[in-house]
N, C-alpha and C positions, 0 to 999 in steps of 0.2 A: 231525365236520366242522362248522365254524361256518356259521351262516346269514348270508347277505349282507344288509347293511343300507344299500346304496347309496341315495342320495336319488333321487327321480324326475328324469327328464331336464329337466322344466320348472323344477324347483328349482335344479338345477345351472346351467341357462342363466341364470336370474335372478341367481344369485350371480356368475356371470362378467360379466354386463352391469353389475351394481352395481360390481364391482371396476374394470372398464374406465372407467366414468364417474368414479370416484374418482381414477383415475390421470390422466385428461385434464382434470379439474377441472370436470366438468359439475355444475351445481347440483342439490342433492337437496332438493326442496321439502318432502317428508314429514319428513325429518330436521330441517329448519329449523322446521317447525311444532311438532314434539315438543320441540325446544330452547326455543322461545319459551314454550310452555305450561308447561314445567318451571321455567325459570330467570327468566322475565319475564312472569308471569301477568297483570300489570297492563297490559301492552302489547298493543295490537291487532296481530296479525300482518299482514304485507304480503299482498296478493293474489298469485296465482301470477305474473301479468304483472309486477307491481311487483318481486317477488322476483327474477325473471330479469333484468329491467332493472338492478336494483341490483347483482347479481352481475357482470353484464357491465361496468358502470361501474367497480366496484372492481377487476376484473381488468385492465382496460385503462388505468385511471388510476393504478394502483399504490396504492390506498387500501384494501387488503385486511386491515386490522387486525382482530383478533378481540376480542370483548367478554369472553370468558371463558377 
C-alpha cells in the first residue's frame, strides 16, 4: 500500500486562493517584486500602494500592456 503524500490543508488553501486571485486578476505584489528584481534590477520597485494603484489604472483604462 502506498503512503499518502497529500499536502497539508493550509498549503492546499493557499494554492486555491492564489488560483482564484489569478482568475479574477487580483494583483500579486510578491510576484511583481520577483520579476522586477530578476528582469529590471536597475529599477526601483513600486511600493505596494503604488503597485495596486497602477494595476487598477491599467485594468480600468485598458493600458495593460506587458513589458516582457
